[in-house]
PLY file of the C-alpha trace (Angstrom):
ply
format ascii 1.0
element vertex 431
property float x
property float y
property float z
element edge 430
property int vertex1
property int vertex2
end_header
-83.76 108.93 62.82
-86.42 111.46 61.91
-84.14 114.26 63.05
-81.31 113.05 60.81
-83.63 112.74 57.84
-84.95 116.25 58.44
-81.43 117.64 58.71
-79.93 116.02 55.63
-83.00 116.19 53.43
-83.35 119.91 54.16
-79.68 120.51 53.39
-79.99 118.54 50.15
-83.10 120.48 49.10
-81.41 123.79 49.84
-78.25 122.92 47.91
-80.30 121.74 44.93
-82.36 124.94 44.97
-79.30 127.19 45.11
-77.77 125.18 42.26
-80.75 125.69 39.93
-79.36 128.81 38.14
-76.30 126.71 37.21
-78.29 123.57 36.38
-80.50 125.52 33.97
-77.38 126.27 31.91
-76.12 122.69 31.88
-79.24 121.28 30.23
-83.00 120.83 30.36
-82.94 117.66 32.45
-80.63 118.72 35.28
-82.80 121.50 36.72
-85.94 119.39 36.30
-84.36 116.54 38.26
-83.41 119.04 40.97
-86.93 120.37 41.46
-88.34 116.83 41.35
-85.99 115.80 44.15
-86.85 118.90 46.20
-90.57 118.20 45.74
-90.12 114.51 46.62
-88.05 115.24 49.73
-90.62 117.79 50.86
-93.49 115.36 50.38
-91.69 112.53 52.22
-90.72 114.89 55.02
-94.34 116.11 55.34
-95.52 112.51 55.69
-92.82 111.53 58.20
-93.34 114.51 60.51
-97.09 114.57 59.80
-97.05 118.20 58.73
-99.81 118.98 56.29
-100.21 122.62 57.27
-99.21 123.71 53.77
-102.38 122.09 52.45
-104.42 124.82 54.13
-103.23 127.45 51.65
-106.04 128.33 49.24
-103.80 128.51 46.20
-102.40 125.04 46.95
-105.87 123.52 47.20
-106.90 125.09 43.91
-103.63 123.91 42.35
-104.34 120.35 43.49
-107.87 120.60 42.10
-106.39 121.78 38.80
-104.03 118.80 38.76
-106.91 116.39 39.38
-108.86 118.05 36.58
-105.90 117.53 34.23
-105.89 113.84 35.11
-109.65 113.54 34.68
-109.86 115.14 31.24
-106.95 113.07 29.99
-109.46 110.24 29.61
-111.08 112.24 26.78
-107.87 113.42 25.09
-107.08 112.69 21.46
-103.90 110.99 22.64
-104.65 109.67 26.14
-101.12 108.48 26.87
-99.60 111.83 25.84
-102.06 113.71 28.03
-101.27 111.61 31.10
-97.53 111.98 30.45
-98.04 115.75 30.59
-100.53 115.89 33.46
-99.16 113.40 35.98
-95.72 114.91 36.68
-97.07 118.49 36.73
-97.56 118.07 40.48
-93.79 118.40 40.94
-93.95 122.10 40.04
-96.65 122.80 42.61
-94.85 120.90 45.38
-91.55 122.59 44.53
-93.03 126.07 44.99
-94.70 125.02 48.25
-91.43 123.53 49.48
-89.55 126.78 48.84
-92.08 128.73 50.88
-92.74 126.33 53.73
-89.44 124.53 54.16
-86.42 125.34 52.01
-85.77 129.09 51.91
-85.00 131.17 54.96
-83.17 134.51 55.03
-79.71 132.89 54.89
-80.47 130.55 52.00
-82.34 133.26 50.13
-79.13 135.31 50.18
-77.20 132.29 48.92
-79.72 131.87 46.11
-79.24 135.56 45.24
-75.47 135.01 45.06
-75.89 131.92 42.89
-78.33 133.63 40.53
-76.18 136.77 40.23
-73.03 134.77 39.53
-74.68 132.83 36.71
-76.46 135.92 35.42
-73.21 137.83 34.96
-71.42 134.80 33.54
-74.12 134.11 30.94
-74.34 137.80 29.97
-70.56 138.01 29.47
-70.65 134.76 27.50
-73.39 136.15 25.25
-71.39 139.33 24.57
-68.31 137.23 23.81
-70.29 135.27 21.25
-71.67 138.50 19.80
-68.21 139.93 19.17
-66.20 136.79 18.35
-68.79 134.49 16.76
-68.27 131.77 19.41
-69.11 131.56 23.08
-66.80 130.25 25.83
-67.93 126.66 25.09
-67.34 127.04 21.36
-71.02 127.33 20.45
-71.13 129.20 17.12
-73.32 132.24 16.65
-76.34 130.90 14.70
-77.01 134.06 12.66
-76.36 137.79 12.48
-79.36 138.50 14.69
-79.44 135.61 17.16
-77.26 134.29 19.98
-77.23 131.07 21.96
-74.71 131.93 24.67
-73.84 128.78 26.65
-77.12 127.06 25.67
-77.73 124.60 22.87
-80.65 126.62 21.49
-82.01 130.19 21.36
-82.88 130.96 24.99
-80.04 133.02 26.43
-82.17 136.19 26.49
-85.04 134.41 28.20
-82.72 133.05 30.89
-81.22 136.49 31.56
-84.59 138.26 31.80
-86.11 135.72 34.17
-83.17 135.76 36.59
-82.15 139.42 36.37
-84.75 140.87 38.70
-84.58 138.43 41.64
-80.77 138.40 41.42
-79.89 142.08 41.15
-82.84 143.50 43.08
-82.15 140.83 45.70
-78.62 142.14 46.08
-79.96 145.69 46.31
-82.45 144.63 49.01
-79.75 142.79 50.90
-77.68 145.96 51.19
-80.53 148.45 51.54
-79.99 150.82 54.43
-76.28 150.02 54.64
-73.41 152.31 53.74
-72.61 150.47 50.54
-69.41 151.32 48.74
-69.25 153.01 45.38
-67.69 149.87 43.89
-70.69 147.78 44.96
-73.12 150.25 43.41
-71.00 150.28 40.26
-71.09 146.46 40.18
-74.88 146.35 40.42
-75.42 149.09 37.87
-72.81 147.67 35.52
-74.26 144.18 35.80
-77.75 145.48 35.01
-76.51 147.33 31.91
-74.49 144.28 30.85
-77.61 142.10 31.05
-79.86 144.62 29.31
-77.42 144.82 26.42
-77.03 141.04 26.25
-80.80 140.55 26.06
-80.98 143.08 23.24
-78.21 141.48 21.15
-79.64 137.99 21.83
-82.27 138.82 19.22
-85.10 137.50 21.41
-87.82 140.04 20.82
-90.29 138.98 23.52
-87.51 138.69 26.09
-86.47 142.26 25.36
-90.06 143.55 25.60
-90.56 141.76 28.92
-87.26 143.17 30.16
-88.54 146.70 29.50
-91.80 145.84 31.27
-89.89 144.49 34.27
-87.70 147.59 34.52
-90.77 149.83 34.43
-92.43 147.77 37.16
-89.26 147.93 39.27
-89.14 151.72 38.94
-92.83 152.08 39.85
-92.79 149.67 42.80
-89.56 150.95 44.32
-89.27 154.18 46.25
-86.61 156.65 47.30
-83.02 156.05 46.26
-83.71 152.61 44.82
-86.37 154.02 42.50
-83.94 156.65 41.29
-81.28 153.97 40.76
-83.64 151.75 38.74
-84.81 154.74 36.69
-81.18 155.64 36.03
-80.41 152.10 34.86
-83.49 152.22 32.62
-82.36 155.47 31.01
-78.75 154.36 30.60
-79.91 151.01 29.27
-82.10 152.72 26.68
-79.18 154.92 25.61
-76.85 151.92 25.39
-79.37 149.88 23.40
-79.87 152.83 21.08
-76.13 153.02 20.52
-75.88 149.32 19.69
-78.90 149.58 17.37
-77.31 152.46 15.45
-74.09 150.48 14.95
-75.79 147.17 14.21
-78.53 147.73 11.62
-79.46 144.04 11.54
-80.21 144.08 15.26
-82.16 147.31 14.86
-84.30 145.61 12.24
-84.73 142.52 14.41
-85.65 144.18 17.70
-87.61 147.19 16.51
-88.70 147.12 12.87
-89.77 143.46 12.83
-91.68 143.88 16.11
-93.67 146.79 14.69
-94.27 144.88 11.46
-95.44 141.76 13.30
-97.81 143.72 15.57
-99.36 145.49 12.58
-100.39 142.15 11.05
-100.40 140.01 14.20
-103.61 138.18 13.38
-102.08 136.69 10.26
-98.56 136.29 11.65
-97.27 132.82 12.69
-98.00 133.59 16.34
-101.44 134.97 15.47
-102.22 131.80 13.54
-101.27 129.67 16.55
-103.41 131.76 18.88
-106.37 131.43 16.50
-105.80 127.68 16.39
-105.93 127.53 20.18
-109.16 129.52 20.28
-110.68 127.27 17.63
-109.70 124.03 19.37
-110.83 125.25 22.77
-114.17 126.37 21.31
-114.72 122.93 19.83
-114.28 121.29 23.25
-115.29 123.88 25.82
-115.64 121.45 28.73
-112.66 119.12 28.49
-110.33 120.73 25.98
-108.37 118.54 23.60
-106.19 117.02 26.32
-102.89 117.99 27.89
-100.08 118.34 25.35
-102.64 117.49 22.67
-102.63 120.85 20.87
-100.10 119.41 18.43
-102.29 116.35 17.87
-105.75 117.95 17.65
-104.61 120.80 15.43
-103.98 118.37 12.55
-107.13 116.36 13.19
-109.41 116.55 10.09
-112.58 116.80 12.20
-111.63 119.36 14.84
-108.51 121.06 13.46
-108.39 124.13 11.27
-108.86 123.81 7.50
-105.78 122.62 5.64
-105.56 125.84 3.64
-104.74 127.81 6.81
-100.96 127.99 6.81
-98.82 127.84 9.95
-101.86 126.81 11.95
-100.18 124.14 14.02
-97.22 123.80 16.33
-96.15 122.02 19.48
-98.09 124.50 21.64
-100.03 127.78 21.15
-97.19 130.06 22.40
-99.46 131.64 25.00
-99.93 129.97 28.35
-103.55 131.10 28.87
-104.60 129.91 25.42
-102.71 126.69 26.13
-104.81 126.07 29.24
-108.01 126.93 27.35
-107.30 124.69 24.37
-105.97 121.73 26.30
-108.05 121.74 29.50
-111.21 123.61 28.52
-112.99 126.44 30.30
-112.96 124.67 33.72
-109.19 124.18 33.48
-108.63 127.82 32.53
-110.90 129.00 35.37
-109.04 126.83 37.89
-105.70 128.14 36.62
-106.87 131.77 36.87
-108.32 131.07 40.33
-104.98 129.64 41.47
-103.19 132.77 40.24
-105.78 134.97 41.98
-105.28 133.10 45.26
-101.51 133.43 44.84
-101.91 137.15 44.21
-103.99 137.49 47.38
-101.34 135.66 49.41
-98.58 137.86 48.01
-100.61 141.03 48.52
-100.87 140.23 52.21
-97.11 139.73 52.32
-96.56 143.00 50.45
-98.25 144.89 53.29
-95.28 144.02 55.51
-92.53 146.58 54.98
-89.68 144.15 55.55
-91.15 141.73 52.98
-91.28 144.16 50.09
-87.59 144.47 49.39
-87.10 140.69 49.26
-90.32 140.08 47.33
-89.84 142.67 44.61
-87.31 140.89 42.39
-88.87 137.40 42.23
-92.36 138.94 42.09
-91.44 140.93 38.97
-89.92 137.77 37.49
-93.21 135.94 38.13
-95.32 138.78 36.69
-93.42 139.05 33.42
-93.53 135.27 32.96
-97.29 135.23 33.56
-97.98 138.34 31.48
-101.13 137.51 29.49
-100.40 139.29 26.20
-97.08 137.68 25.45
-95.78 134.89 23.28
-94.46 132.25 25.64
-92.91 128.84 25.84
-95.19 126.05 26.98
-96.26 126.33 30.61
-95.43 122.65 30.94
-91.92 122.78 29.47
-89.47 121.55 32.09
-86.93 124.33 31.44
-89.30 127.29 31.40
-91.45 125.65 34.07
-88.51 125.57 36.49
-88.02 129.33 36.03
-91.71 130.12 36.51
-92.14 128.04 39.65
-88.78 129.14 41.05
-90.00 132.74 40.83
-93.34 131.87 42.45
-91.82 129.85 45.28
-89.09 132.45 45.83
-91.68 135.24 46.13
-93.80 133.24 48.56
-90.74 132.47 50.69
-89.73 136.13 50.67
-93.18 137.13 51.90
-93.02 134.56 54.71
-89.50 135.53 55.80
-90.40 139.21 55.81
-93.49 138.59 57.91
-91.47 136.51 60.37
-88.85 139.25 60.70
-91.59 141.82 61.25
-93.12 139.62 63.97
-89.75 139.19 65.70
-89.16 142.94 65.56
-92.57 143.65 67.13
-91.96 141.10 69.88
-88.57 142.67 70.59
-90.10 146.12 70.89
-92.82 144.71 73.15
-90.25 143.06 75.43
-88.23 146.28 75.72
-91.38 148.24 76.54
-92.26 145.71 79.26
-88.78 145.99 80.75
-89.17 149.75 81.02
-92.67 149.71 82.46
-92.39 146.81 84.90
-90.47 148.61 87.73
-93.11 151.30 87.83
-95.85 148.71 87.85
-94.20 146.88 90.73
-94.13 150.04 92.86
0 1
1 2
2 3
3 4
4 5
5 6
6 7
7 8
8 9
9 10
10 11
11 12
12 13
13 14
14 15
15 16
16 17
17 18
18 19
19 20
20 21
21 22
22 23
23 24
24 25
25 26
26 27
27 28
28 29
29 30
30 31
31 32
32 33
33 34
34 35
35 36
36 37
37 38
38 39
39 40
40 41
41 42
42 43
43 44
44 45
45 46
46 47
47 48
48 49
49 50
50 51
51 52
52 53
53 54
54 55
55 56
56 57
57 58
58 59
59 60
60 61
61 62
62 63
63 64
64 65
65 66
66 67
67 68
68 69
69 70
70 71
71 72
72 73
73 74
74 75
75 76
76 77
77 78
78 79
79 80
80 81
81 82
82 83
83 84
84 85
85 86
86 87
87 88
88 89
89 90
90 91
91 92
92 93
93 94
94 95
95 96
96 97
97 98
98 99
99 100
100 101
101 102
102 103
103 104
104 105
105 106
106 107
107 108
108 109
109 110
110 111
111 112
112 113
113 114
114 115
115 116
116 117
117 118
118 119
119 120
120 121
121 122
122 123
123 124
124 125
125 126
126 127
127 128
128 129
129 130
130 131
131 132
132 133
133 134
134 135
135 136
136 137
137 138
138 139
139 140
140 141
141 142
142 143
143 144
144 145
145 146
146 147
147 148
148 149
149 150
150 151
151 152
152 153
153 154
154 155
155 156
156 157
157 158
158 159
159 160
160 161
161 162
162 163
163 164
164 165
165 166
166 167
167 168
168 169
169 170
170 171
171 172
172 173
173 174
174 175
175 176
176 177
177 178
178 179
179 180
180 181
181 182
182 183
183 184
184 185
185 186
186 187
187 188
188 189
189 190
190 191
191 192
192 193
193 194
194 195
195 196
196 197
197 198
198 199
199 200
200 201
201 202
202 203
203 204
204 205
205 206
206 207
207 208
208 209
209 210
210 211
211 212
212 213
213 214
214 215
215 216
216 217
217 218
218 219
219 220
220 221
221 222
222 223
223 224
224 225
225 226
226 227
227 228
228 229
229 230
230 231
231 232
232 233
233 234
234 235
235 236
236 237
237 238
238 239
239 240
240 241
241 242
242 243
243 244
244 245
245 246
246 247
247 248
248 249
249 250
250 251
251 252
252 253
253 254
254 255
255 256
256 257
257 258
258 259
259 260
260 261
261 262
262 263
263 264
264 265
265 266
266 267
267 268
268 269
269 270
270 271
271 272
272 273
273 274
274 275
275 276
276 277
277 278
278 279
279 280
280 281
281 282
282 283
283 284
284 285
285 286
286 287
287 288
288 289
289 290
290 291
291 292
292 293
293 294
294 295
295 296
296 297
297 298
298 299
299 300
300 301
301 302
302 303
303 304
304 305
305 306
306 307
307 308
308 309
309 310
310 311
311 312
312 313
313 314
314 315
315 316
316 317
317 318
318 319
319 320
320 321
321 322
322 323
323 324
324 325
325 326
326 327
327 328
328 329
329 330
330 331
331 332
332 333
333 334
334 335
335 336
336 337
337 338
338 339
339 340
340 341
341 342
342 343
343 344
344 345
345 346
346 347
347 348
348 349
349 350
350 351
351 352
352 353
353 354
354 355
355 356
356 357
357 358
358 359
359 360
360 361
361 362
362 363
363 364
364 365
365 366
366 367
367 368
368 369
369 370
370 371
371 372
372 373
373 374
374 375
375 376
376 377
377 378
378 379
379 380
380 381
381 382
382 383
383 384
384 385
385 386
386 387
387 388
388 389
389 390
390 391
391 392
392 393
393 394
394 395
395 396
396 397
397 398
398 399
399 400
400 401
401 402
402 403
403 404
404 405
405 406
406 407
407 408
408 409
409 410
410 411
411 412
412 413
413 414
414 415
415 416
416 417
417 418
418 419
419 420
420 421
421 422
422 423
423 424
424 425
425 426
426 427
427 428
428 429
429 430
C-alpha cells in the first residue's frame, strides 16, 4: 500500500509541478492549488515513510522558525484574523520548495519542466506581441492602453511572468544541450526565443520587469563561460539593438520605459513607491519587535495612532511594494532577521552546489530567476501573493533540485571512474 501511495503521489506531484507554467496563465488560484497539493502530498509521504531528513537542512529550520514567529506575532496584529489568514498557509510555500528538492525533481522531470516552461514562455510572448500589434490577444483581451499589455492574463503581469520564467526555461535548454553538436536551427530557436521575450517584456510597459530582465541578462553573461557566455552576450547586444529600434518607432513606449524611469528615480522619495516605502519604515519603526501583523500594512497605515499623517498623500496601499520592507513592517526586526537568515542559509546551500561543475549549468537559470525576484532594491509584488509567491518558490525549489541532481551525477561519475581504475589495477595486485 505504501509503495502504491509513493508511486502515484510522486507522479501526481511531478505532473502538477510541470503544469505550473500553464496554470499560472489560467488564473491565480490554479497554480496555488497545485503547489498546495504538492506540499500536502510531500508532507503525508514524509509521515508515512517516516522520512524527516529534509528537516535537517538549516534553511528549512530557519524557515519553520520564521513561520512560527509569524503565527506568534499575529496575536498582536491590528487585525488578528487577517494576520492569521496570511501567516498560517505560508507554510505551503516552504514545503513546496523542499518537495521539489528532496522528492519531486530529478534529471528527467527537470527537463520536462524546462520543456513546459519554454512552451508557455514562447506562447505568452507571441500572444503579447499579437496584442501589441492588433489591440487584442488570442483570448480577445483588449490592450488596456498605448503603453501597457496584458497578454493572456486578466491584469498587467505579462512582463513579470516572462522575466521570471525566461532564465530557467531558455538557459535550461542551453544546459541540456551543452557539449552536444546542436544544429543551427536549435541555436536559432533559442536565440530567437530570447529576443522575442526581451521585446515582449519591453512592449509590456512593465518598467521593473524590464530592469530586472537586463539585470538577469548581465548576470547570465557574467556567470557563464566560453561559448555560452558569448551567446548570452550576443543576445544581450541584439536585444538592446531591437529594443532601441522599437523605442525609436514607438515614442510612447520610449517615454514609458526610459524617460519615466529616469524621472521617477530622480524624485523617488516623493514618488508613489517612495511614499509606500516610507510608510513601511514608519510602521516598522513604531513596532520594532512584533511589526503591525501579517497583511496588516493596509490596516495599520490608515490607523490614526500609528499611521502616517493624513496630509501625506499616497501613503497607503495593500503592501509596501518591497518584500524586505514588507517583512520589516509586518513582522518586526526579528521577522526580518529570520527572513534574511533563511536567505543566507539558502545561499550557503546553493554555493556548495555551485562548486560542483555538473550542477552549475542546471542551476544557473532558476538561480538567476530567484536572484532577480529577491533583488533588494526593487519594487515588488507582495511576497505573500499566491501568484508571485508560486514563481518565487518555484525558482528556489528548482535551483535546490538542480544543485542536488548535479551533485548526484558528479558522485556517480566519480564512482564510475573509481570502478574502472579498480578493474585496471586488480590483476596486477593479484599477481
